[in-house]
N, CA, C and O of each residue as an XYZ file, in Angstrom:
628
protein
N     -13.777      2.718    -10.782
C     -12.563      3.377    -10.376
C     -11.129      2.122    -10.728
O     -10.684      1.190    -10.057
N     -10.881      2.495    -11.637
C      -9.144      1.916    -12.464
C      -8.403      2.390    -10.551
O      -8.901      3.193     -9.764
N      -7.552      1.817    -10.419
C      -6.588      2.039     -9.512
C      -5.448      3.273    -10.020
O      -5.199      3.522    -11.200
N      -4.870      3.925     -8.897
C      -3.906      5.150     -8.991
C      -2.802      4.758     -9.417
O      -2.517      3.569     -9.272
N      -1.906      5.634    -10.045
C      -0.906      4.968    -11.096
C       0.513      4.632     -9.782
O       0.650      5.088     -8.647
N       1.085      3.981    -10.317
C       2.241      3.438     -9.461
C       3.452      3.665     -9.730
O       4.256      2.795    -10.062
N       3.662      4.703     -9.628
C       5.437      5.373    -10.019
C       6.492      4.423     -9.362
O       6.547      3.934     -8.234
N       7.260      4.334    -10.384
C       8.550      3.627     -9.993
C       9.110      3.462     -8.547
O       9.482      2.442     -7.967
N       9.056      4.957     -8.070
C       9.455      5.646     -7.022
C       8.578      4.854     -5.667
O       9.087      4.779     -4.549
N       7.235      4.311     -5.982
C       6.786      3.965     -5.173
C       6.282      2.182     -4.890
O       5.349      1.445     -4.572
N       7.833      2.246     -5.327
C       7.836      0.179     -5.717
C       9.101      0.154     -4.668
O       9.871      1.086     -4.440
N       9.109     -1.035     -4.146
C      10.435     -1.268     -3.059
C      10.515     -2.812     -2.926
O      10.082     -3.320     -1.892
N      10.939     -3.444     -3.716
C      11.288     -4.890     -3.885
C      12.262     -5.629     -3.313
O      13.404     -5.472     -3.745
N      12.008     -6.654     -2.151
C      13.102     -7.555     -1.705
C      13.535     -6.491     -0.795
O      14.720     -6.167     -0.720
N      12.310     -5.756      0.126
C      13.202     -5.256      1.312
C      13.101     -5.897      2.519
O      12.223     -6.724      2.761
N      14.107     -5.498      3.426
C      14.746     -6.114      4.787
C      14.283     -5.352      5.650
O      14.892     -4.284      5.590
N      13.317     -5.345      6.628
C      12.417     -4.706      7.765
C      12.754     -5.733      8.967
O      13.290     -6.836      9.070
N      12.114     -4.717      9.879
C      12.630     -5.448     11.238
C      11.255     -5.993     12.189
O      11.153     -6.699     13.192
N      10.433     -5.380     11.445
C       8.657     -5.510     12.058
C       7.911     -4.931     11.199
O       8.534     -4.412     10.273
N       6.807     -4.834     11.174
C       5.362     -4.600     11.110
C       5.353     -2.808     10.746
O       5.053     -2.066      9.810
N       5.770     -2.734     11.836
C       6.716     -1.298     11.808
C       7.095     -0.309     10.952
O       6.644      0.812     10.715
N       8.383     -1.197     10.366
C       9.282     -0.711      9.685
C       8.714     -1.329      8.587
O       9.561     -1.204      7.703
N       7.676     -1.978      8.097
C       7.591     -2.321      6.492
C       6.137     -1.410      6.345
O       5.684     -1.160      5.227
N       5.468     -0.949      7.587
C       4.626     -0.074      7.319
C       5.065      1.448      6.811
O       4.596      2.161      5.924
N       6.396      1.691      7.946
C       7.035      3.084      8.261
C       7.390      2.833      6.377
O       6.483      3.354      5.727
N       8.089      2.407      5.795
C       8.726      2.304      3.988
C       7.964      2.334      3.136
O       8.240      2.788      2.026
N       6.304      1.640      3.603
C       5.367      2.195      2.862
C       5.024      3.428      2.893
O       4.980      4.071      1.845
N       4.807      3.826      3.747
C       4.713      5.520      3.697
C       5.623      6.402      2.925
O       5.300      7.343      2.200
N       7.116      5.838      3.262
C       7.749      6.309      2.857
C       7.832      6.789      1.126
O       8.138      7.738      0.404
N       7.351      5.473      1.091
C       7.782      5.528     -0.690
C       6.451      6.116     -1.353
O       6.374      6.258     -2.574
N       5.125      6.539     -0.252
C       3.746      7.252     -0.734
C       4.287      9.099     -0.886
O       3.797      9.903     -1.678
N       5.030      9.288     -0.213
C       5.797     10.466      0.194
C       7.184     10.230     -1.132
O       6.506     10.606     -2.088
N       7.752     10.087     -1.390
C       8.278     10.090     -2.124
C       7.882      9.932     -3.552
O       8.687     10.257     -4.425
N       6.834      9.511     -3.827
C       5.828     10.088     -5.308
C       5.100     11.143     -4.889
O       4.311     11.427     -5.789
N       4.979     11.851     -3.977
C       4.312     12.754     -3.812
C       2.793     12.848     -3.333
O       2.071     13.828     -3.151
N       2.612     11.766     -3.223
C       0.747     11.224     -2.866
C       0.399     11.971     -1.489
O      -0.620     12.598     -1.196
N       1.909     11.637     -0.499
C       1.524     12.123      0.678
C       2.519     12.580      1.868
O       3.646     12.105      1.999
N       2.051     13.406      2.582
C       3.361     13.722      3.759
C       4.737     12.863      3.914
O       4.786     11.886      3.167
N       5.514     13.004      4.500
C       6.195     12.041      5.067
C       5.129     11.601      6.428
O       4.654     10.474      6.290
N       4.774     12.213      7.490
C       3.921     12.065      8.484
C       3.169     10.609      8.078
O       3.326      9.537      8.663
N       2.492     10.818      7.162
C       0.912      9.864      6.981
C       1.761      8.237      7.205
O       1.079      7.284      7.580
N       2.867      8.106      7.009
C       3.444      6.962      7.668
C       2.877      7.077      8.704
O       1.805      6.478      8.610
N       3.023      7.623      9.885
C       3.349      7.557     11.255
C       1.722      7.318     11.405
O       1.294      6.543     12.260
N       0.960      7.944     10.628
C      -0.846      7.485     11.044
C      -0.979      7.064     10.246
O      -1.806      7.697      9.589
N      -0.504      5.904      9.568
C      -0.715      4.548      9.178
C      -0.347      3.475     10.524
O      -1.130      2.610     10.918
N       0.615      3.663     10.945
C       1.510      3.157     12.384
C       0.279      3.311     13.279
O      -0.463      2.371     13.562
N       0.121      4.555     13.697
C      -1.282      4.543     15.070
C      -2.581      4.171     14.626
O      -3.382      4.005     15.546
N      -3.125      3.949     13.182
C      -4.062      3.124     13.139
C      -4.186      1.771     13.676
O      -4.967      1.249     14.472
N      -2.872      1.233     12.793
C      -3.120     -0.368     13.366
C      -2.931     -0.666     14.834
O      -3.444     -1.583     15.476
N      -2.028      0.359     15.287
C      -1.699     -0.066     17.023
C      -2.951      0.270     17.636
O      -3.360     -0.257     18.671
N      -3.545      1.139     16.995
C      -5.359      1.197     17.647
C      -5.938      0.839     17.377
O      -6.705      0.663     18.324
N      -6.452      0.319     16.249
C      -7.502     -0.888     15.948
C      -7.194     -1.810     15.411
O      -7.936     -2.299     14.558
N      -5.626     -2.527     15.825
C      -5.359     -3.880     15.747
C      -4.942     -4.307     13.864
O      -5.001     -3.507     12.930
N      -4.552     -5.750     13.790
C      -4.100     -5.528     12.517
C      -5.375     -5.838     11.204
O      -5.393     -6.701     10.326
N      -6.272     -4.834     11.502
C      -6.989     -5.376     10.631
C      -6.783     -4.639      9.161
O      -7.749     -4.296      8.480
N      -5.588     -4.463      8.808
C      -5.133     -4.081      7.157
C      -4.276     -5.459      6.523
O      -3.567     -5.547      5.521
N      -4.640     -6.421      7.496
C      -3.822     -7.936      6.751
C      -4.943     -7.988      6.294
O      -5.888     -8.250      7.038
N      -5.120     -7.753      4.957
C      -6.613     -8.429      4.211
C      -6.848     -9.890      3.584
O      -7.896    -10.518      3.434
N      -5.437    -10.239      3.249
C      -5.432    -11.355      2.828
C      -3.832    -12.663      3.306
O      -2.738    -12.301      3.738
N      -4.215    -13.912      3.060
C      -2.715    -14.252      3.396
C      -1.387    -13.279      2.512
O      -1.302    -12.749      1.404
N      -0.463    -13.424      3.748
C       0.642    -12.393      3.116
C       0.466    -11.346      2.777
O       1.477    -10.737      2.428
N      -0.774    -10.665      2.710
C      -0.702     -9.108      2.202
C      -1.822     -8.285      3.051
O      -2.943     -8.545      3.488
N      -0.828     -7.003      3.065
C      -1.144     -5.766      4.059
C      -1.754     -4.716      3.581
O      -0.934     -4.273      2.777
N      -2.964     -3.814      3.553
C      -3.050     -2.788      2.791
C      -3.073     -1.732      3.814
O      -4.102     -1.566      4.469
N      -1.773     -0.823      4.059
C      -1.998     -0.202      5.082
C      -2.257      1.416      4.874
O      -1.636      2.071      4.037
N      -2.924      1.783      5.460
C      -4.342      3.807      4.775
C      -4.103      3.399      6.198
O      -3.790      2.505      6.983
N      -4.507      4.821      5.983
C      -4.927      5.974      7.076
C      -6.170      6.461      6.624
O      -6.509      6.151      5.482
N      -7.434      7.662      7.787
C      -8.257      8.078      7.156
C      -7.492      9.098      6.137
O      -6.321      9.474      6.200
N      -8.556      9.458      5.120
C      -8.323     10.951      4.118
C      -7.911     11.918      5.640
O      -8.153     11.791      6.841
N      -7.086     13.010      4.688
C      -6.813     14.306      5.658
C      -5.528     15.195      4.906
O      -4.828     14.817      3.967
N      -5.486     16.148      5.448
C      -4.328     17.140      4.773
C      -2.455     16.384      4.675
O      -1.403     16.905      4.306
N      -2.767     15.034      5.182
C      -0.960     14.481      5.189
C      -1.419     13.957      3.191
O      -0.590     13.938      2.281
N      -2.513     13.706      3.092
C      -2.992     13.118      1.746
C      -2.899     14.211      0.612
O      -3.573     15.224      0.796
N      -2.054     14.118     -0.672
C      -1.823     15.374     -1.528
C      -2.467     14.252     -2.817
O      -2.843     14.887     -3.803
N      -2.570     13.333     -2.892
C      -3.110     12.518     -4.327
C      -3.366     11.285     -4.176
O      -2.614     10.562     -3.523
N      -3.930     11.058     -4.471
C      -4.726      9.080     -4.848
C      -3.016      8.721     -5.464
O      -2.359      9.270     -6.349
N      -2.736      7.696     -4.652
C      -1.778      6.759     -4.464
C      -1.425      5.670     -4.269
O      -2.108      5.262     -3.330
N      -0.712      4.870     -4.606
C      -0.263      3.527     -4.110
C       1.336      3.533     -3.950
O       1.997      4.068     -4.841
N       1.944      2.986     -2.902
C       3.170      1.899     -2.878
C       2.652      0.339     -2.756
O       1.627     -0.309     -2.543
N       4.122      0.167     -3.050
C       4.187     -1.289     -2.906
C       5.568     -2.028     -2.441
O       6.529     -2.065     -3.208
N       5.595     -2.393     -1.633
C       6.662     -3.100     -0.616
C       6.546     -4.568     -0.836
O       5.497     -5.209     -0.893
N       7.686     -4.987     -0.945
C       7.663     -7.019     -0.736
C       8.820     -6.997     -0.314
O       9.810     -6.615     -0.939
N       8.754     -7.621      1.355
C       9.591     -8.055      2.245
C      10.523     -9.119      1.527
O      10.251     -9.870      0.591
N      11.657     -8.967      2.211
C      12.639    -10.034      1.866
C      12.157    -11.696      3.021
O      12.060    -12.890      2.737
N      12.012    -11.085      4.030
C      11.617    -12.187      5.022
C      10.371    -11.100      5.439
O      10.419     -9.900      5.708
N       9.040    -12.225      5.362
C       8.035    -11.659      5.758
C       7.734    -11.185      7.295
O       8.557    -11.749      8.017
N       7.147    -10.631      7.806
C       6.851    -10.344      8.996
C       5.063    -10.409      9.460
O       4.085    -10.346      8.716
N       5.133    -10.571     11.110
C       3.965    -11.071     11.763
C       3.206     -9.468     12.063
O       3.827     -8.583     12.651
N       2.073     -9.318     11.658
C       1.058     -7.953     12.667
C       0.483     -8.414     13.618
O       0.131     -7.683     14.544
N       0.238     -9.816     13.612
C      -0.619    -10.100     14.921
C      -1.804    -10.630     14.071
O      -2.844    -10.488     14.714
N      -1.970    -11.067     13.125
C      -2.948    -11.783     12.269
C      -3.288    -12.711     12.756
O      -2.371    -13.510     12.946
N      -4.649    -13.152     13.214
C      -4.661    -14.786     13.689
C      -4.611    -15.978     12.216
O      -4.098    -17.096     12.168
N      -5.364    -15.193     11.120
C      -4.933    -16.136     10.084
C      -4.106    -15.721      9.050
O      -3.436    -16.546      8.427
N      -4.073    -14.392      8.766
C      -3.054    -14.096      7.750
C      -1.293    -13.837      7.487
O      -0.592    -13.974      6.485
N      -1.123    -13.590      8.293
C       0.400    -13.564      9.219
C       1.003    -14.434      8.471
O       0.144    -15.191      8.019
N       2.158    -14.747      8.066
C       2.791    -13.704      7.788
C       2.898    -13.110      6.847
O       2.793    -13.700      5.772
N       3.261    -11.092      6.906
C       2.824    -10.672      5.806
C       4.228    -10.393      4.393
O       5.081     -9.832      5.081
N       4.724    -10.463      3.226
C       4.936    -10.696      2.741
C       5.297     -9.524      1.715
O       6.412     -9.196      1.307
N       3.423     -8.719      1.260
C       3.604     -7.899      0.753
C       2.905     -6.719      1.583
O       2.016     -7.146      2.319
N       3.095     -5.376      1.633
C       2.651     -4.185      2.143
C       1.853     -3.042      1.257
O       2.576     -2.071      1.036
N       0.937     -2.970      0.874
C       0.648     -2.086     -0.506
C       0.279     -0.501      0.556
O      -0.379     -0.526      1.596
N       0.703      0.349      0.137
C       0.289      1.762      1.117
C      -0.382      2.162     -0.078
O      -0.097      2.285     -1.269
N      -1.580      2.354      0.814
C      -2.715      3.890      0.118
C      -2.850      4.896      0.597
O      -2.974      5.096      1.805
N      -2.849      5.828     -0.395
C      -3.060      7.213      0.574
C      -4.055      7.571     -0.974
O      -3.664      7.433     -2.133
N      -5.630      8.133     -0.425
C      -7.018      8.406     -1.014
C      -7.587      9.458     -0.369
O      -7.519      9.505      0.859
N      -8.152     10.335     -1.006
C      -9.179     11.077     -0.387
C     -10.331     11.116      0.013
O     -11.005     10.087     -0.049
N     -10.989     12.548      0.638
C     -12.666     11.565      0.771
C     -13.226     11.575     -0.399
O     -14.405     11.336     -0.141
N     -13.142     11.681     -1.364
C     -14.081     11.201     -2.487
C     -13.590     10.350     -3.234
O     -14.347      9.851     -4.066
N     -12.353      9.962     -3.194
C     -11.956      8.525     -4.265
C     -12.082      7.262     -2.655
O     -12.730      6.236     -2.860
N     -11.509      7.439     -1.336
C     -11.253      6.260     -0.983
C     -11.726      5.295     -0.786
O     -10.964      4.335     -0.664
N     -12.915      5.110     -0.683
C     -13.520      3.731     -0.954
C     -13.615      3.299     -2.215
O     -13.182      2.160     -2.391
N     -14.042      3.850     -3.135
C     -13.340      3.364     -4.655
C     -12.358      2.827     -5.013
O     -12.331      1.970     -5.895
N     -11.044      3.392     -4.163
C     -10.182      2.915     -4.574
C     -10.025      1.435     -3.939
O      -9.806      0.420     -4.600
N     -10.188      1.505     -2.457
C     -10.193      0.313     -1.994
C     -11.223     -0.917     -2.191
O     -11.186     -2.000     -1.606
N     -12.323     -0.399     -3.339
C     -13.078     -1.764     -3.849
C     -12.261     -2.171     -5.024
O     -12.093     -3.355     -5.319
N     -11.710     -1.087     -5.750
C     -10.643     -1.589     -7.277
C      -9.414     -2.469     -6.146
O      -9.674     -3.672     -6.164
N      -9.049     -2.372     -5.867
C      -7.881     -3.069     -4.829
C      -8.601     -4.354     -4.581
O      -8.024     -5.247     -5.203
N      -9.521     -4.754     -3.989
C     -10.240     -5.559     -3.872
C     -10.279     -6.346     -4.918
O      -9.915     -7.522     -4.908
N     -10.751     -5.702     -5.940
C     -11.097     -6.455     -7.136
C      -9.831     -7.353     -7.479
O      -9.948     -8.568     -7.640
N      -8.350     -6.545     -7.604
C      -7.494     -7.303     -7.972
C      -7.146     -8.517     -7.088
O      -6.634     -9.541     -7.542
N      -7.586     -8.249     -5.275
C      -7.353     -9.703     -4.820
C      -8.040    -10.463     -4.805
O      -7.888    -11.336     -3.951
N      -9.135    -10.545     -5.708
C     -10.342    -11.531     -5.684
C      -9.522    -12.504     -6.827
O     -10.078    -13.596     -6.937
N      -8.454    -12.362     -7.604
C      -7.280    -13.260     -7.836
C      -6.469    -13.889     -6.466
O      -5.526    -13.370     -5.868
N      -6.977    -14.848     -6.249
C      -5.863    -15.461     -4.805
C      -4.624    -15.488     -4.939
O      -3.854    -15.702     -4.003
N      -4.208    -15.234     -6.350
C      -2.771    -15.596     -6.976
C      -1.855    -14.219     -6.762
O      -0.693    -13.826     -6.663
N      -3.183    -13.799     -6.765
C      -2.412    -12.253     -7.152
C      -1.176    -11.791     -5.954
O      -0.089    -11.394     -6.374
N      -1.361    -11.852     -4.902
C      -0.295    -11.810     -3.464
C       0.727    -11.894     -3.923
O       1.574    -11.089     -4.310
N       0.573    -13.716     -3.842
C       2.185    -14.361     -4.201
C       2.911    -13.570     -5.249
O       4.032    -13.070     -5.153
N       1.706    -13.528     -6.729
C       2.429    -13.224     -7.532
C       3.309    -11.880     -7.443
O       4.391    -11.754     -8.016
N       2.685    -10.867     -6.629
C       3.307     -9.772     -5.974
C       4.586     -9.656     -5.053
O       5.447     -8.778     -5.003
N       4.447    -10.705     -4.414
C       5.827    -11.233     -3.519
C       6.856    -11.566     -4.797
O       8.014    -11.265     -5.086
N       6.050    -12.161     -5.249
C       7.729    -12.893     -6.057
C       8.001    -11.937     -7.696
O       8.738    -12.320     -8.604
N       7.111    -10.558     -7.688
C       7.839     -9.920     -8.747
C       8.952     -9.434     -8.797
O       9.256     -9.186     -7.630
N      10.047     -9.040     -9.700
C      11.158     -8.697     -9.698
C      11.501     -7.120    -10.446
O      12.549     -6.479    -10.529
N      10.186     -6.865    -10.903
C      10.281     -4.961    -11.347
C       9.612     -4.519    -10.983
O       9.040     -5.183    -10.119
N       9.130     -3.340    -11.178
C       8.229     -2.595    -11.133
C       7.301     -2.302    -12.018
O       6.169     -1.964    -11.673
N       7.685     -2.401    -13.275
C       6.571     -2.954    -14.585
C       6.077     -4.203    -14.014
O       4.872     -4.087    -13.792
N       6.615     -5.575    -13.624
C       5.775     -6.387    -13.304
C       4.711     -6.257    -12.416
O       3.570     -6.698    -12.559
N       5.248     -5.512    -11.333
C       3.970     -4.940     -9.952
C       2.777     -4.642    -10.786
O       1.713     -5.260    -10.821
N       3.260     -3.236    -11.675
C       1.960     -2.540    -12.026
C       1.286     -3.508    -13.605
O       0.385     -3.194    -14.383
N       2.119     -4.630    -13.577
C       1.222     -5.754    -14.740
C       0.008     -6.450    -13.854
O      -1.125     -6.733    -14.246
N       0.756     -6.695    -12.155
C      -0.246     -7.736    -11.899
C      -1.252     -6.924    -11.333
O      -2.377     -7.405    -11.470
N      -1.194     -5.707    -10.665
C      -2.123     -4.826    -10.120
C      -3.135     -3.957    -11.312
O      -3.992     -3.148    -10.958
N      -2.885     -4.255    -12.572
C      -3.130     -3.312    -13.422
C      -3.475     -2.049    -13.784
O      -4.372     -1.588    -14.490
N      -1.895     -1.229    -12.674
C      -2.090      0.380    -12.866
C      -1.276      1.036    -13.511
O      -0.067      0.833    -13.617
N      -1.972      1.934    -14.017
C      -1.598      2.682    -15.034
C      -0.093      2.747    -14.679
O       0.461      2.433    -13.626
N       0.522      3.325    -16.041
C       1.628      3.963    -15.688
C       1.845      5.331    -15.203
O       0.879      6.094    -15.217
N       2.993      5.749    -14.772
C       2.879      7.648    -14.590
C       1.862      7.557    -13.357
O       1.090      6.745    -12.846
N       2.394      9.087    -13.149
C       1.458      9.567    -11.944
C       0.231     10.401    -11.991
O       0.080     10.775    -13.154
N      -0.681     10.838    -11.242
C      -1.689     11.807    -11.230
C      -0.878     13.118    -11.766
O       0.256     13.484    -11.454
N      -1.825     13.721    -12.684
C      -1.014     15.082    -12.648
C      -1.274     16.183    -12.413
O      -0.666     17.227    -12.651
N      -2.713     15.871    -11.664
C      -3.582     17.522    -10.392
C      -3.608     16.196     -9.506
O      -3.839     15.010     -9.738
N      -3.180     17.128     -8.108
C      -3.636     16.167     -6.850
C      -5.230     16.485     -6.386
O      -5.884     17.490     -6.666
N      -5.600     15.456     -5.685
C      -6.783     15.653     -4.910
C      -7.397     16.941     -4.471
O      -6.567     17.266     -3.623
N      -8.087     17.681     -4.471
C      -8.689     18.408     -3.009
C      -9.195     17.075     -2.431
O     -10.016     16.231     -2.789
N      -8.290     17.250     -1.294
C      -8.174     16.314      0.425
C      -9.497     17.120      1.337
O      -9.964     16.497      2.291
N      -9.902     18.114      1.094
C     -11.053     18.733      1.730
C     -12.247     17.647      1.692
O     -13.347     17.922      2.172
């Protein structure tokens, strides 16, 4: 599977946040801006991290914020937030985080989208390249994500 499209509304570069919760909230807000998820999906992403720990910090400097598929997910989607100042999530090896990727995916696609993202980050330079990106087009190029946005919503059932 290829990555979901990443529209301009899903990208925020050089964001200033107080802590990891604010970074995840911003990633969720961008998913909502693109129509991939409901605004409250961000709260669910935060709850999952509070409940399960910093499992979303998947590589040095990189967090993949997501929650379980459900009624708050309308379509497969990504958001990418780069941080002006990296924040700690509490991960023993991969903090601080400079890039937060928000992921919304349905039941049928969740695992394949995560696998597609993992393939991107097999390139150990990808997270640093994202952190240094200066445009949404550059972010899409690094991820290999298509332009635009899904034309049909997911069946989240």
